[in-house]
MIDOGU-696313 format. One record per residue: residue in three letters; x, y, z of N, C-alpha, C, O in turn. Coordinates in steps of 0.1 Angstrom, whole numbers, plus 5000, padded with zeros to 4 digits. Atoms other than C-alpha are relative to their C-alpha. Last residue first. Layout:
N
ALAXYZXYZXYZXYZ...
This chain:
386
TYR500650024988923492408407500849875006500549825016SER500749954995924292598377499349995012498550085017ARG500950094989927192418360499250125009499950215013PRO499550014989929292668335498449905006497349915002MET500249884994927892608297500349965015500149845017GLU499049964989929092298281500250155005501350215004LEU499349835005926292338253501250015006502050095002LEU500150015018924991958257500750124994501250134983HIS499650125004925991868295500050014984500749944977GLN498650024996925792228309500549894991501649914984ALA499049905000922892398292501249955003502149994996VAL500049985014920992068283501350164997502250194989TYR499550105009920991978316500650014989501749964987ALA498649974993919992328332500849884996502049924994LEU499349895006916992328308501649985005502549994997VAL499950065013915891988319500950094994502050054989LEU498850094999916192118354500549934984501649894981ASN498349894997914292408345500949884999501749874990ASN499549925012911592128329501050095001501850104992SER500549835007911091998362500850034987502050034986ILE498949884996911691608364499550124997498850144988PRO499150024988909291338368501050085001501750075011ALA499650124998907291538369500349924984499749954973THR499149984988907291938368500249845002501349825007ARG498949914999905892008334500949965010502149975008MET498450065005904391678333500750134996501750134989LEU498850064990901691788359501549974996502549975003ARG499349884994900092048337501049915008502249945009ASN498749975007898691738314501150125007502250135003GLU498950105004896691618341501150014995502249984999LYS499450054985894991898353501149944996502249974997TRP499449884995894192018320500749975009501950005008LYS498650025008892991658309500950125004502050095006ARG499050104995890591698337501049974994502049935000GLU499149974989889492068326500349895007500949925017ILE498649894999889091968292500950055012502150075013ASP498950064997886391678301501650084998502750045003TYR499249985014883591848284501449925000502149904990GLU500850135012880991728311500850034989500549964978THR499550175000883391858337499649934988500249844983ALA501350124996882692228330500549844997501149794988VAL500250054985885792428330499149935006499149885017GLY499450084999885892428293500549955016501049855020TYR500050145001882892528287501049925006500749815011GLY500550014988883692918297499649845002499849795014GLY500449904992886092928270499249945014499749865022PHE501450034993885992628249499450095007498150095008THR500850025014889092768224498449975008497550035003THR500349875005890792908256498850004988498050084985MET501049934987890692568272499650144995498550184997ALA501150035000891892418240499150045013497850025014ALA500949975014894592658231498949935002497950004998GLU500749855004895892628266499250034991498250104993ALA501049994989895992248268499550135000498350154999ALA501250055006897792268231498849995012497650005009GLU500349915008900492458248498649954991497650034989TRP500749904993900592228275499650124988498650184990SER501550074997901091918249499550135010498350165008ALA500650045010904092118236498449965002497450024997GLU500049855000905692208268499150014988498450114989SER500949954989905191838278500050184998499450255007CYS501550054997906491718246499250055009498050075006LEU500550015013909491928243498849974998497950054994TYR500049874998910791898277499150074990498350154994LYS501249974989910491528277499650125002498550135009ALA501750085001911691498244499450025011498250065011MET500249925007915091718256498449984993497650074992ASN500149884994915991498282499050104992497950124997ALA501450054992915391188260499750125008498550165007GLU501149995011917591348232499249955009498049985006GLY500649845006920291468257498849974992498050074991GLY500649924992920391108274499950134997498950185004CYS501349935005920290928243499750085010498650135009PRO500449904988923590718243498750104994498550134983LYS498949935002923290438215499850075013498950045021GLY498850004987921790098225500950104998502150074999ALA498850045006919790108191501149995008502249975004ASP500550145008916390088208501149964996501449844996TYR500150104991917590408228499849864998500149785007LEU498550044993918690568198500049935009500949855010SER499250075012915190498182501649975005502349875005ALA500350154997913490638215500749894990501049784994ALA499350054987915390968212499749865003500549795008GLN498650005005914591018175500749945014501649865014ASN499550105009910890948180501349964997501649854992ARG500350164995910791138207500349924993501249844995MET498550024992912291448188499949885009500949815012LEU498850015011909691358159501249995010502049905009GLU500250125003906691398186501349944993501849844999ALA500050074988907991728196499849854998500749785003ALA498749994998907691848160500649895012501349795011SER499450095013904191728154501449995004502049885006VAL499950174995903391848190500649914989501249804991SER499250044991904592198181499649875005500549825012MET498450025005902892228149500849975011501649895008HIS500150145009899392118162501649974996502449874996ALA500350104989899792398190500549834991501249734994ARG498750004996900592638165500349915009501449875010ALA499150015008897492568146501649985006502449905002ILE500150125004895492568176501049974991501949894995PRO499550074987896692898189500049844997500949765000PHE498750024998895992998151500649975013501849935012ALA499750115007892392898150501550005001502149895003VAL500350124995890993108176500649904992500649794998GLY499650014987892393468172499849835009500349785020GLN498450045000892393378135500149995016500749895021ASN499349894994888593388138501649955003502049865010ALA499749905008887193118116500750145003501150214995GLY498650095007887492848140500350124989501550144985ILE499449934991884393048159501549984994502350074996PRO499350114993881992898132501250085008501750165000LYS498750055007880093208118500849905011500949935023ASP500450035011876793388128501249924990501249914978PHE500049905010878093588155500049954985500650004976VAL500249874992878993268173500250164988501150184979VAL499949845008878992928157499450095010498450075017ARG500949894992880392638175499950114993500950184990ASP501450004996881092348153499550135007498450175004THR500850065013884492388137498450055002497850134995ALA499749895006886092548168499349984988498950084983TYR501049914991884592258188500250124992499250194991ARG501250015002886292018164498550125003497450154997ARG500249985016889592178161498449984995497850044986ALA499949895000889592198201499850064987499350174985ARG501149954996888891838206499950134996498850154992GLU500950075008891291708177498750075012497750115006ILE500249945013893891968193498949974994498250064989PHE500549844999893591868227499550064991498550134992TRP501450024996893691478219499450165004498250205004HIS500650045008896991508201498250045004497450114997GLY500049905012898491698228499249994988498650094984ASP501149894997897391448252499950134989499050194984GLY501750094999898791158234499150135000498250174992VAL500750005016901891368227498749964997497949994988CYS500049875008902291418264499850004987498850084984GLU501149974995901891058273499750134997498650154991SER500850065005904790988251498550045001497750064992ALA500149915016906991248266499049934993498350014987VAL500849854995906291048299499750064990498550084986LEU501250044997907290718280499050115007497850125005LEU500550035015910390888269498849965000498150014992ARG499949865004911591028303499249984986498650084982GLU501449964993910790668320499850154994498750204997ALA501350055001913090498294498750085008497550095004ASN500549945013915690788298499049914995498249974987LEU501049825002915390768336499850014986498850084983SER501549995003916090398338499350124998498150144995THR500250055014919990398334498549984996498149964984LEU500049875011920190698359499649904988499049954978LEU501049875003918790498387500150054985499150074978TYR500950095004921290188385498750094997498050074987THR499450055017924090478387498949884995498749884983PHE500249905007922190588419500549994986499950044976GLY501149985006922290268432499550094991498850064981LYS499949955015925790188431498550044996498150064985GLY499349845002926390228469500150014985500950094980GLU500749854989925589858476500750104998502050104997GLU498749954990926389638444499250075012498050125011GLY499050005007922989478422501150065014500850055026ILE499850005016919489538434501450024999501750145001ARG499249885006919389468474499949974986499749854983TRP500849905005916589218482500650164996499950264993GLU500650105011918888908486499050124993498850114981ASP498950015012920789108515499549964984500050014975SER499150075002917689128538500950004984500650024972ILE499750085013915689388545501449925000502549955005GLU498950085000914489538580499949904983499149824978LEU500550075012912189848578501449884999502549924995ASP499350125001912990008611499649904994499149805001ASN499550044987910590288604500449845005499649755004ILE499450134996909990388572500350045011500850155013PHE499249964986907090698565500749825000500049724998VAL499750144996905690718528501050025016501850105018GLU499149984992903791028517500449865004499549775004ASN500150004986901490978490501350005005502349974998THR498549984994900390978455500050015015499050035021HIS499850054990896890888440501749955005502349845004HIS498350025003897191088408500249925012501449915014ASN500150124995893491198407501149894998500949794991LEU500450115010893991578402500149885007500649885019MET501249985009894091848423499549944989498649984981THR499249925015896291698449498550044991497449994991ASP501349945007895391548483500450104990501150204992ILE500149895004898391328495499150074992499050024980PRO500549935012897891028511500150154997499550235004ARG501049884998899590898542499650084984500450154979SER500149895010901690588540498950095002497950045008GLN501149894997903190388565500050074991501050114986LEU500149925010906090088561498650065000497749984998SER498949955002907289928592500250104988501150184987LYS500149864995903889868601501150104999501150225002GLY501249964989903789588575499750125007499150215001ALA499149904994907089518557499050045011499450065023ARG498950064993905689198543500450105012500650065023ALA500950064990902389358528501349945010501049965022ILE500749904993904789608512499449945010499549985022ASP501250075000907589348499499050085010499350085022VAL500750024988910389598494498749934998497949974989LEU501250035005913089588465499249955013499549855020PHE500850124996916089788473499050004995498550094988LEU501750045002918190018457499849875006500549775005SER500150115003921690178472498649964996497750025004LEU501549994996923290508476499649874995500249834985GLY500749994987926590558487498749975001498149965011ASP499750154995928490678454499250015012498950125016THR501150065006926890998434500349845004499849754999LYS501449964997928891258455499149904995498149915002ARG500549905009932491068451498250035000497449934998LYS498749965005934690968476499350094987499650204982VAL499750075015931690908499501150064996501650155002GLU498850104998932190988539499949954984500749874982GLU498449914996930391328540500649874998501849914996TYR499449915009927191158522501550075001502250094992PRO500549824999926590928547500650064987501650014981THR499149944994926990528533499750195002499250274994THR499250094996924190318527501650055004502349985011ARG498650005000921790588515500449905009499749875018ALA499649984988918590458504501050064997501550064986LEU498549955002916490438470500150035017499150075024LEU499649914990913290208472501650005001502449915001LEU498349985002911590008449500550125005500250245002TYR499749874999908189888464501450034997502349995005MET498849994998906089598457500550115001499850204995ASP499650094990902689508461501650015005502149965015SER498650045004901489828444500249885012499949895023GLN500350115011898090008443501249914997501349894985LYS501050054996898690178477499449894989498949784992PHE499650084988901990318468499049895002499449785002ARG500650125000900290428433500749915010500849795008SER501449945008902490808432499449804998500249734992THR500050135007905290818459498549964994497549965000TRP500050025015905791188460499849884995499949874983ILE501449925003906991188494500050014985501050024979LYS500149975011909490948512498950104997498050115005GLN501349955005910690918547500350064985501350124981GLY500349875005913490768567498850014997497949955003ASN500649894994914890448584500050114990501050144985ILE500149855008916190118569498950105010498050065016VAL501249934992917289838589500550124993501550184991TYR499649824997919989638566498550045010497549965010GLY500949905007920789288556500050135003501150195003GLY500950065012922588928566499150144991498550124981ASN499450135007924189098598499049924992497949884998ILE500050084991923289468601500249844995500249814983ARG499650125002923989748579499949935013500349995024ARG499150064995921890048582500549835000499749745000ALA500050134999919990168554501349965007502449955002PHE498650045002919490548554499549855004498549825010THR500350124998916690788541501349915000502149924991LYS499550024989918291148541499649825007500049775017ILE501150104992918491218508500649955012501849925015LYS500049984988921091448495498849945009498449985020LEU499150014995922091298462500050035015500949975023THR500150144996918591318451501349955008501249855016ASN498650034993918791688451499949855007499949835019SER499350055008915291718434501549965002502149894993GLY500449985016913691748465500549954989500649824989ALA498749995012916091698494499150024986499750034975ASP499049895000913791828523501049994988501750084985PRO500449884997910691638516501250115001501250224994GLU500050024985912191328501499750145004500450224998THR500349854993911991238467499849975011499449875016VAL498749945002913290838456499750155008500350155018GLY499749934989910590578464501350094999502350045004PHE498449955003909290428432500150075012499150135013ALA499649934992905890218434501350055002502049965007GLN500649865009904490058402500750115013500950225010LEU498949904995905689718408500150134996500750174986ARG499949865007902589508407501650095007502050115019LEU499049894991902689138412500050134993500150154981GLU500150064981900288888398500550105006499750165014GLY500549944988900089088368499349965010498350005017SER501350054997901388838341499150095006497950065003ALA500450005012904489058331498349945003497450025001ILE500449855003905089158370499449984985498350044984ARG501149974992904988778379499350164995498250194994PRO501350035007907088708351498950055007498050115002LEU500249935010909688978363498549884995497449934992LEU501149855000909588918400499750014985498550044984SER501249994984910988568410499250074993498150034990GLN500950145001912888468375499150045012498050005010LYS500349965015914788858377498849874996497849904989GLN501349885000915088838413499650004988498550054987GLN500950044992917188498407498950105001497850084997GLU500750105010919088598378498949975010497849975005SER499350135000920588918401498849914988497949964983GLY500350094989918889268395500649854995500749814983HIS499149994988920689518374500049905012500949885020ASN498649955001919189558341500949965009502049945006LEU499250045012915989378345501450034996502049944993VAL499750124999915689488380500449914988501349834988SER499150064989916089828376500349875001501449844998GLY498750015009913989808344501449975012502249885012MET499450154998910889688368501450034989502049934986THR499550044986909790048372501149885001502249885006TYR498349954998909490108333500749965015501949925016MET499050055010906389918325501150045003502049965001GLN499850155001904389908358500949964989501649854990ALA498850074990905390278361500049854998501149794997HIS498950015007902690348333501649975008502649935003CYS499350114998899690258354501750004993502549914995ALA500550054991897790568363500949854998501149805008ALA499449984987899890758341499649925013500449925022GLY499050094999898190608308500850035014501249935018ASN499249964990895190848317501449885000501749845011GLY499450064989892890818290500950075008501250195007GLY500849944990891091048263500649955013500450035022GLN501650015000891690898233499850045014498650005018ARG500449935011895291038225498349985003497550065000ASN500449894997896090938263499750064987499550184988ILE500850014988895890558255499550155006498450175010GLU501750045007897290608221499350015011498450095010GLN500249895008900690768235498449974995497550064994LEU500149864989901190528263498850094992497650114994ILE501050064993901090228236499350125010498150155012LEU500849985009903290448210498749945011497649995011CYS500449875002905790468236498750044995498050135000ALA500250004987906190078244499350174999498250195003ASP501250095001906590068203499350035017498250085017LEU500749925010909490308207498449945000497550025002LEU500249914993910990118236499050094993498150144999PRO499049874999911389818216499250105010498050085013LEU500149955011909189498224501250115001501950125011GLY498949955002909989228247500150094988500850074978SER500249955017906589118246501349984996501649914987GLY500349875008906888978283499850004984499649904977GLY501749975001906688638300499450134994498250164993TYR500749994989910488618312498650075001498250165008GLN499850104993911888478283499550025013499249925020GLU500750155001909988688262500249925009499249875014PRO499550075011911789038275498949874999498249845009ILE498950124992910089258297499949914990499049894983LEU498149994998909589588278500449875005501649845005ALA499149985013905989528266501250005004501849914998ALA498750115003904789368297500550044991501649984989LEU499049944990901889668307501449945001502449995007TRP499149875005900789608269500950035014502050085014GLY498450005002899889258275500750115000501950105001ALA499649995013896289268270501049974997501349924986LYS500450085006895389148304500549964986500849854981THR499250144994897489398322499649874991500549814987MET498649995008895889668301500849915004501749874996ALA500250055015892389528309501350034993501649984982GLN500150145000893389528346499749994982500149904976VAL499050034994894589858348500049844994500949784988PHE499349945013891189988330501249945000501549924988ALA500650055011889189808354500950014989501249924981GLU499950135001891089948382500149914987501149854983PRO500550065012891190298376499949874997500149834986TYR499150055008891790448410499449924987498349864988ILE499950145005888990628422501149974992501350034982GLY498650054994889090968435500349874998501349835004GLU500250084989885291018429501049945009500949875019ALA500949974992885291268403499849975015499450045025ASP499449864995888291188385499550055012500150085022CYS498950014990887190818387500550115006500950125018ARG500550064987883890928373501349985010501450045020ARG500649904992885291128345499449955016499250035026TRP498849924995887590868335499250105007499550125019TYR499350104993884490618330501150095006501150095019ASP500950014987882290908315500849925009500949975020ALA499649874989885090978289499349985012499950015022PRO500049845006885190638274500250085011500750075022PHE500149914988886590338286500150124996501050194995SER500850094994886290068254499650065014498750015020THR501249955004887790328234499149925006497949965004ALA500249854995890990278249498750024998498250085007LEU499950004985891289898242499550145008498850155018ALA501550054995890189978207500049955013498849955018ARG501149925001892990238205499049925004498249965013VAL499949924988895589998217498850085002498150085012ALA500550144993894589728189500250105015499450075024GLU501350025005895090028164499249895011498049865011THR500849875000898190178180498749954997497950005005ILE499949964991899989828176498950115006497950075013GLU500950154993898789718146499750045015498650045020ILE501649955003900090078135499249925006498249955012GLN500449904990903689988154498550064997497850115005THR500250064986903689658133499750125013499050105023ASP501350094999902989808100499949955017498949975024SER499750095006906090078106498549915002497849935012TYR500050114989905790418120499949884991499749924979SER501350095002906790658091500249915010501349865012PHE500649924990909690908093498849925006498449965017ASN501150015003912290728072499250045015499750025026MET501050044984915490838073498650014993498150084983
């Protein structure tokens, strides 16, 4: 087996690095301090074609393998940026690509690839259902030629920065379905056209994440904007999750490398009691352990992405990669915060900004406890825990 990246992948990494370094730390620091969406960065990523990496060439994208797309986001975060600001533009379109009609693909994918249309907002989670997606209450009632939808979503990130909204709703009550996974459907919603039927309210969080509650009131959707068959939305959703898991895992790998490099340099340069603090094993060993953890997690990500690109089952590997990468990067975040001491919470050093961003990855897009439950049940064939 070859564990090295290809020449093409190295070229992609170098090109993304050049773009990322044109948005230095003070740019991200200002966005964080003022709660600003990094519009200039997202525009630059769009213009360079990186956000269209997974869209086939016939629809205006690059048609790159998933592992190459993973390296794009990894490098953004490795240079101190935040790929989460626009990562959904890369994978949310997967539901259209894999399950949409040809008319939907022709209408939407080229415009997503060019950046004319942003499809970043994804409405799944609800206040009462949480991670139990099968128990969502947002309901699409059948009418002549379409549906009327009512309900509420929460943690819909970048809703205000999107033109289209990918929405999951019940079309058959939970009590009436033969299988628990039936009766959910996916819809594409034009946010501007929806008008007052679709209202959002920002959620104030500890990091610059632009997430919202969304309220859906008598929203009318025609049949042409349902993706695939009615009632199959949960199955369609699952086919996109492996890519999402691996792209988020890749941001974690990038964060991990960033934290380790910052901690390594500071521990080497910072002199206390007449010697670099990195000479103390209590400082050096956590950094070394984090380096090993991130390196191992990156290999797990590579294996999962390679299986995905080969068209092979990779659910177990994708979930394990998300868990291992987020845990490894958090270990690196903690090592960096401890190494910097009091300076770690000073905004000018950027540790606290990246520390906040990285902590989210242990919870979203799936809680690491749910990953453990998945592995126990599906890979180790232990009794179901929920």
